[in-house]
Structures are given as structure tokens and as C-alpha cells.
TORPAPA-834512 format. One line per 3 residues: for each residue x, y, z of N, C-alpha, C, CB. Coordinates in nm, 3 decimals, padded with zeros to 5 digits, always signed. Glycine has a CB too. Layout:
X Y Z X Y Z X Y Z X Y Z  ... .
END
This chain:
+00.627 +01.712 +09.768 +00.621 +01.703 +09.628 +00.517 +01.603 +09.585 +00.753 +01.669 +09.574  +00.443 +01.655 +09.499 +00.339 +01.562 +09.457 +00.400 +01.449 +09.376 +00.232 +01.635 +09.374  +00.341 +01.341 +09.396 +00.389 +01.221 +09.330 +00.350 +01.225 +09.183 +00.333 +01.093 +09.398 .
+00.449 +01.203 +09.100 +00.422 +01.206 +08.957 +00.368 +01.070 +08.915 +00.550 +01.242 +08.876  +00.260 +01.079 +08.853 +00.200 +00.955 +08.806 +00.236 +00.935 +08.660 +00.047 +00.956 +08.825  +00.276 +00.819 +08.638 +00.303 +00.785 +08.498 +00.183 +00.711 +08.444 +00.432 +00.701 +08.483 .
+00.148 +00.755 +08.332 +00.036 +00.689 +08.266 +00.093 +00.577 +08.180 -00.048 +00.790 +08.181  +00.062 +00.457 +08.216 +00.112 +00.341 +08.142 +00.005 +00.299 +08.044 +00.151 +00.223 +08.237  +00.039 +00.316 +07.920 -00.054 +00.276 +07.816 -00.023 +00.132 +07.775 -00.046 +00.373 +07.694 .
-00.126 +00.055 +07.750 -00.098 -00.082 +07.704 -00.032 -00.078 +07.566 -00.230 -00.167 +07.699  +00.063 -00.167 +07.549 +00.132 -00.172 +07.420 +00.036 -00.217 +07.312 +00.253 -00.266 +07.426  +00.045 -00.147 +07.208 -00.040 -00.181 +07.096 +00.029 -00.289 +07.013 -00.072 -00.055 +07.009 .
-00.041 -00.395 +06.989 +00.017 -00.503 +06.909 +00.019 -00.461 +06.762 -00.063 -00.636 +06.928  +00.131 -00.493 +06.700 +00.137 -00.459 +06.559 +00.060 -00.564 +06.481 +00.286 -00.449 +06.509  -00.005 -00.521 +06.378 -00.086 -00.611 +06.298 +00.005 -00.707 +06.221 -00.178 -00.532 +06.199 .
-00.030 -00.833 +06.223 +00.048 -00.934 +06.153 +00.013 -00.930 +06.005 +00.023 -01.075 +06.213  +00.114 -00.914 +05.923 +00.092 -00.905 +05.780 +00.082 -01.047 +05.722 +00.205 -00.825 +05.712  -00.027 -01.074 +05.653 -00.048 -01.206 +05.594 +00.004 -01.215 +05.451 -00.195 -01.240 +05.597 .
+00.059 -01.106 +05.402 +00.105 -01.105 +05.264 +00.216 -01.206 +05.241 +00.153 -00.966 +05.225  +00.312 -01.212 +05.329 +00.422 -01.306 +05.310 +00.374 -01.450 +05.327 +00.536 -01.277 +05.409  +00.280 -01.474 +05.416 +00.226 -01.609 +05.432 +00.151 -01.654 +05.308 +00.134 -01.614 +05.554 .
+00.075 -01.564 +05.248 +00.002 -01.596 +05.125 +00.100 -01.622 +05.012 -00.095 -01.482 +05.088  +00.209 -01.546 +05.007 +00.310 -01.569 +04.904 +00.373 -01.707 +04.917 +00.417 -01.462 +04.910  +00.404 -01.748 +05.037 +00.465 -01.879 +05.059 +00.368 -01.990 +05.022 +00.510 -01.895 +05.206 .
+00.243 -01.977 +05.060 +00.144 -02.079 +05.025 +00.125 -02.086 +04.874 +00.009 -02.049 +05.094  +00.123 -01.972 +04.809 +00.109 -01.972 +04.662 +00.229 -02.040 +04.596 +00.095 -01.828 +04.610  +00.350 -02.014 +04.645 +00.468 -02.078 +04.588 +00.467 -02.229 +04.610 +00.595 -02.017 +04.649 .
+00.424 -02.272 +04.728 +00.414 -02.416 +04.753 +00.310 -02.481 +04.663 +00.379 -02.442 +04.899  +00.197 -02.416 +04.646 +00.093 -02.468 +04.558 +00.143 -02.477 +04.415 -00.031 -02.379 +04.566  +00.211 -02.375 +04.370 +00.266 -02.374 +04.235 +00.370 -02.483 +04.218 +00.327 -02.237 +04.203 .
+00.455 -02.503 +04.317 +00.557 -02.607 +04.309 +00.495 -02.745 +04.298 +00.648 -02.602 +04.431  +00.397 -02.776 +04.380 +00.336 -02.909 +04.378 +00.253 -02.931 +04.251 +00.249 -02.929 +04.500  +00.194 -02.827 +04.200 +00.117 -02.843 +04.077 +00.209 -02.870 +03.958 +00.033 -02.718 +04.050 .
+00.323 -02.806 +03.955 +00.414 -02.824 +03.842 +00.498 -02.951 +03.853 +00.505 -02.704 +03.831  +00.520 -03.000 +03.973 +00.605 -03.118 +03.988 +00.527 -03.249 +03.983 +00.682 -03.110 +04.117  +00.397 -03.244 +03.992 +00.319 -03.368 +03.987 +00.268 -03.393 +03.846 +00.202 -03.363 +04.087 .
+00.237 -03.518 +03.819 +00.183 -03.553 +03.687 +00.037 -03.591 +03.704 +00.264 -03.669 +03.621  -00.045 -03.541 +03.614 -00.188 -03.568 +03.621 -00.231 -03.673 +03.520 -00.266 -03.441 +03.599  -00.150 -03.697 +03.421 -00.186 -03.798 +03.322 -00.071 -03.897 +03.310 -00.219 -03.734 +03.184 .
-00.105 -04.019 +03.279 -00.003 -04.122 +03.263 +00.046 -04.123 +03.120 -00.057 -04.260 +03.304  +00.175 -04.141 +03.108 +00.234 -04.154 +02.976 +00.211 -04.297 +02.928 +00.386 -04.119 +02.978  +00.238 -04.320 +02.801 +00.221 -04.454 +02.746 +00.307 -04.555 +02.819 +00.254 -04.455 +02.598 .
+00.250 -04.665 +02.855 +00.322 -04.768 +02.928 +00.338 -04.891 +02.842 +00.249 -04.803 +03.059  +00.450 -04.955 +02.857 +00.478 -05.079 +02.786 +00.499 -05.187 +02.891 +00.602 -05.065 +02.692  +00.422 -05.294 +02.879 +00.436 -05.403 +02.975 +00.553 -05.492 +02.935 +00.306 -05.485 +02.985 .
+00.641 -05.516 +03.029 +00.753 -05.607 +03.008 +00.747 -05.713 +03.116 +00.890 -05.531 +03.009  +00.760 -05.838 +03.076 +00.766 -05.946 +03.172 +00.900 -06.014 +03.159 +00.649 -06.046 +03.152  +00.958 -06.048 +03.270 +01.087 -06.114 +03.269 +01.068 -06.261 +03.233 +01.158 -06.101 +03.406 .
+01.169 -06.317 +03.174 +01.164 -06.459 +03.136 +01.164 -06.543 +03.263 +01.283 -06.497 +03.044  +01.073 -06.638 +03.268 +01.065 -06.727 +03.384 +01.132 -06.859 +03.353 +00.919 -06.749 +03.425  +01.190 -06.919 +03.452 +01.257 -07.047 +03.432 +01.159 -07.161 +03.448 +01.373 -07.062 +03.530 .
+01.185 -07.269 +03.379 +01.106 -07.390 +03.395 +00.971 -07.386 +03.329 +01.088 -07.418 +03.538  +00.957 -07.310 +03.222 +00.828 -07.306 +03.153 +00.807 -07.435 +03.077 +00.821 -07.185 +03.057  +00.680 -07.470 +03.057 +00.647 -07.594 +02.989 +00.680 -07.587 +02.841 +00.501 -07.625 +03.008 .
+00.672 -07.697 +02.774 +00.704 -07.703 +02.633 +00.596 -07.632 +02.552 +00.719 -07.850 +02.586  +00.638 -07.558 +02.453 +00.545 -07.485 +02.367 +00.489 -07.578 +02.261 +00.615 -07.364 +02.302  +00.371 -07.543 +02.211 +00.308 -07.624 +02.108 +00.387 -07.619 +01.978 +00.164 -07.578 +02.084 .
+00.441 -07.505 +01.941 +00.517 -07.490 +01.818 +00.653 -07.430 +01.846 +00.442 -07.404 +01.718  +00.731 -07.414 +01.741 +00.861 -07.352 +01.757 +00.846 -07.201 +01.771 +00.953 -07.386 +01.638  +00.919 -07.142 +01.863 +00.911 -06.996 +01.876 +00.983 -06.929 +01.760 +00.970 -06.949 +02.010 .
+00.941 -06.807 +01.731 +01.007 -06.727 +01.629 +01.115 -06.643 +01.695 +00.904 -06.637 +01.553  +01.230 -06.634 +01.630 +01.343 -06.560 +01.686 +01.357 -06.428 +01.612 +01.473 -06.642 +01.678  +01.346 -06.319 +01.685 +01.356 -06.185 +01.626 +01.474 -06.114 +01.690 +01.224 -06.104 +01.645 .
+01.566 -06.065 +01.608 +01.682 -05.993 +01.660 +01.671 -05.848 +01.618 +01.815 -06.056 +01.609  +01.678 -05.759 +01.715 +01.660 -05.615 +01.692 +01.794 -05.545 +01.695 +01.565 -05.554 +01.796  +01.825 -05.475 +01.586 +01.945 -05.393 +01.577 +01.906 -05.246 +01.565 +02.033 -05.436 +01.459 .
+02.007 -05.161 +01.560 +01.980 -05.018 +01.549 +01.920 -04.982 +01.414 +02.108 -04.938 +01.572  +01.957 -05.056 +01.310 +01.910 -05.022 +01.176 +01.825 -05.130 +01.112 +02.027 -04.994 +01.088  +01.825 -05.251 +01.165 +01.752 -05.359 +01.099 +01.687 -05.452 +01.200 +01.846 -05.437 +01.008 .
+01.587 -05.522 +01.151 +01.517 -05.624 +01.230 +01.533 -05.756 +01.155 +01.364 -05.587 +01.253  +01.579 -05.858 +01.224 +01.599 -05.988 +01.163 +01.502 -06.087 +01.224 +01.745 -06.037 +01.181  +01.418 -06.148 +01.141 +01.320 -06.246 +01.186 +01.359 -06.381 +01.127 +01.174 -06.205 +01.143 .
+01.398 -06.474 +01.213 +01.445 -06.606 +01.171 +01.549 -06.594 +01.060 +01.326 -06.693 +01.124  +01.651 -06.512 +01.082 +01.766 -06.492 +00.993 +01.731 -06.422 +00.862 +01.830 -06.624 +00.962  +01.614 -06.359 +00.850 +01.577 -06.282 +00.733 +01.548 -06.138 +00.776 +01.454 -06.345 +00.659 .
+01.604 -06.043 +00.704 +01.586 -05.902 +00.738 +01.448 -05.855 +00.694 +01.697 -05.816 +00.673  +01.377 -05.791 +00.787 +01.246 -05.733 +00.759 +01.243 -05.591 +00.815 +01.131 -05.821 +00.820  +01.147 -05.512 +00.769 +01.129 -05.378 +00.826 +01.020 -05.385 +00.934 +01.090 -05.274 +00.715 .
+01.010 -05.280 +01.012 +00.906 -05.277 +01.115 +00.766 -05.277 +01.053 +00.923 -05.153 +01.205  +00.752 -05.212 +00.938 +00.622 -05.210 +00.871 +00.587 -05.346 +00.813 +00.621 -05.104 +00.760  +00.687 -05.421 +00.769 +00.662 -05.552 +00.710 +00.670 -05.665 +00.810 +00.759 -05.577 +00.601 .
+00.674 -05.632 +00.938 +00.688 -05.736 +01.041 +00.561 -05.819 +01.055 +00.722 -05.672 +01.174  +00.445 -05.758 +01.054 +00.319 -05.832 +01.071 +00.297 -05.932 +00.958 +00.202 -05.735 +01.078  +00.315 -05.895 +00.830 +00.299 -05.996 +00.724 +00.403 -06.107 +00.731 +00.305 -05.930 +00.588 .
+00.525 -06.073 +00.772 +00.630 -06.175 +00.784 +00.598 -06.274 +00.895 +00.767 -06.109 +00.809  +00.543 -06.225 +01.005 +00.503 -06.315 +01.115 +00.386 -06.402 +01.073 +00.466 -06.234 +01.240  +00.291 -06.345 +01.001 +00.174 -06.422 +00.956 +00.215 -06.531 +00.858 +00.071 -06.330 +00.890 .
+00.318 -06.506 +00.779 +00.363 -06.607 +00.682 +00.434 -06.723 +00.750 +00.455 -06.544 +00.580  +00.491 -06.699 +00.868 +00.566 -06.805 +00.936 +00.483 -06.885 +01.036 +00.683 -06.744 +01.008  +00.367 -06.835 +01.074 +00.286 -06.904 +01.176 +00.144 -06.922 +01.126 +00.285 -06.825 +01.309 .
+00.071 -07.008 +01.196 -00.070 -07.032 +01.163 -00.162 -06.934 +01.234 -00.109 -07.174 +01.198  -00.120 -06.885 +01.348 -00.206 -06.796 +01.426 -00.125 -06.714 +01.524 -00.313 -06.875 +01.500  -00.190 -06.621 +01.594 -00.118 -06.532 +01.685 -00.083 -06.596 +01.819 -00.200 -06.410 +01.709 .
-00.100 -06.726 +01.835 -00.064 -06.789 +01.962 +00.083 -06.825 +01.969 -00.148 -06.913 +01.984  +00.159 -06.798 +01.864 +00.302 -06.829 +01.862 +00.379 -06.734 +01.953 +00.357 -06.821 +01.718  +00.494 -06.781 +01.997 +00.580 -06.702 +02.085 +00.690 -06.639 +02.000 +00.641 -06.790 +02.199 .
+00.712 -06.509 +02.021 +00.818 -06.437 +01.952 +00.924 -06.400 +02.055 +00.763 -06.309 +01.879  +01.044 -06.453 +02.037 +01.156 -06.422 +02.125 +01.233 -06.307 +02.065 +01.248 -06.546 +02.146  +01.256 -06.202 +02.142 +01.323 -06.082 +02.093 +01.459 -06.072 +02.161 +01.237 -05.954 +02.120 .
+01.565 -06.072 +02.080 +01.701 -06.051 +02.129 +01.747 -05.913 +02.084 +01.799 -06.162 +02.078  +01.820 -05.846 +02.171 +01.865 -05.709 +02.143 +02.014 -05.707 +02.116 +01.830 -05.615 +02.260  +02.052 -05.636 +02.013 +02.194 -05.612 +01.987 +02.241 -05.498 +02.077 +02.220 -05.579 +01.835 .
+02.371 -05.486 +02.100 +02.419 -05.383 +02.194 +02.392 -05.240 +02.151 +02.567 -05.398 +02.213  +02.372 -05.214 +02.022 +02.355 -05.076 +01.976 +02.210 -05.031 +01.971 +02.417 -05.062 +01.840  +02.118 -05.107 +02.029 +01.975 -05.074 +02.024 +01.941 -04.969 +02.130 +01.888 -05.202 +02.045 .
+01.865 -04.868 +02.088 +01.817 -04.768 +02.183 +01.684 -04.813 +02.243 +01.802 -04.628 +02.114  +01.648 -04.751 +02.353 +01.521 -04.788 +02.416 +01.402 -04.747 +02.330 +01.511 -04.722 +02.555  +01.414 -04.636 +02.256 +01.304 -04.594 +02.168 +01.283 -04.694 +02.057 +01.333 -04.455 +02.109 .
+01.391 -04.752 +02.006 +01.380 -04.854 +01.901 +01.308 -04.978 +01.955 +01.520 -04.892 +01.847  +01.338 -05.016 +02.079 +01.271 -05.130 +02.141 +01.122 -05.100 +02.161 +01.336 -05.165 +02.277  +01.090 -04.980 +02.203 +00.950 -04.941 +02.223 +00.874 -04.946 +02.090 +00.940 -04.800 +02.285 .
+00.938 -04.899 +01.982 +00.874 -04.904 +01.850 +00.846 -05.048 +01.808 +00.961 -04.835 +01.745  +00.941 -05.137 +01.834 +00.922 -05.278 +01.800 +00.810 -05.340 +01.884 +01.052 -05.355 +01.820  +00.810 -05.312 +02.013 +00.706 -05.368 +02.100 +00.568 -05.316 +02.063 +00.737 -05.336 +02.246 .
+00.559 -05.192 +02.020 +00.431 -05.138 +01.975 +00.385 -05.208 +01.848 +00.440 -04.985 +01.952  +00.478 -05.236 +01.757 +00.442 -05.307 +01.634 +00.401 -05.451 +01.664 +00.559 -05.306 +01.534  +00.466 -05.513 +01.759 +00.431 -05.651 +01.795 +00.300 -05.658 +01.873 +00.544 -05.714 +01.877 .
+00.271 -05.555 +01.952 +00.145 -05.554 +02.027 +00.026 -05.549 +01.932 +00.141 -05.434 +02.123  +00.043 -05.479 +01.821 -00.066 -05.468 +01.723 -00.093 -05.603 +01.656 -00.032 -05.362 +01.617  +00.006 -05.690 +01.649 -00.012 -05.820 +01.584 -00.080 -05.921 +01.675 +00.121 -05.875 +01.537 .
-00.067 -05.907 +01.805 -00.131 -05.998 +01.899 -00.047 -06.118 +01.938 -00.258 -06.045 +01.843  +00.077 -06.128 +01.893 +00.163 -06.240 +01.929 +00.214 -06.225 +02.072 +00.281 -06.250 +01.832  +00.245 -06.338 +02.133 +00.307 -06.334 +02.265 +00.454 -06.300 +02.245 +00.290 -06.470 +02.341 .
+00.503 -06.208 +02.324 +00.639 -06.156 +02.308 +00.716 -06.178 +02.436 +00.638 -06.006 +02.269  +00.842 -06.221 +02.420 +00.929 -06.235 +02.535 +01.064 -06.175 +02.496 +00.943 -06.385 +02.579  +01.108 -06.074 +02.573 +01.235 -06.006 +02.546 +01.343 -06.077 +02.625 +01.228 -05.854 +02.583 .
+01.445 -06.121 +02.555 +01.557 -06.191 +02.619 +01.655 -06.089 +02.672 +01.627 -06.288 +02.519  +01.709 -06.118 +02.789 +01.807 -06.024 +02.847 +01.945 -06.082 +02.843 +01.770 -05.988 +02.992 .
END
């Protein structure tokens, strides 16, 4: 009997589909683009009170911030009228303004006050 020969064909490799790989890379790219920030939001500088500071040249101004009112040296003022009230109490912008917060103050209210004080040029220290 003649010997039967089997023809062994090399296995053909299936083509690797890159569609799913491209989809995963696109999703990762989209995720990182949407989760990162490209611009900085407005920043407010806050410095903690330090102990043992030297004596000030003048008396500091005491400002108490509430949810509805601002009190400057025991007199109620508005945020818009804060700059003229500070100018009336001091000779120049080198004075120190101490800011105390009432318990009902929101962070947005504090930011509004700090923005108004930054425009005046006074040194500000927030008491904790």
C-alpha cells in the first residue's frame, strides 16, 4: 500500500485587529484631557498668623466678617464702603487689618472680602 502523504500546510496567522487598541487609546486620551486642568483658577494667598511678631508702628484695625454685615472697629460698613472707611481710619496702606470670622461666614463671603481688601493694598491677617 502506498504510503499516504499528508500535506501539512503552515497555519495561517489571523490578522490582529487594531480597532480595539485604537479605541482604548482614544478613551484614555479623552479621559486624561477631561480630567486635567489647563488653566489656573483665581488664587487667594492666605498666610497663617505667626507667633512672636514685633511691635507694629500703629494700632491694627479690627474687622469682623459676618454672613450679612462687615464690622470695622465696631462700626458696620458695606463691602463697597470698606476702602473709604479704612482710608478714614489710617494715614496710609501700611496699616494691618485683622480679620475675624463669625461662625456663619461662608468661604465665598471671605473670598469677596479678601478681594476687596487686596484692592486697597492694606496688609491683611485672618485670625483663626
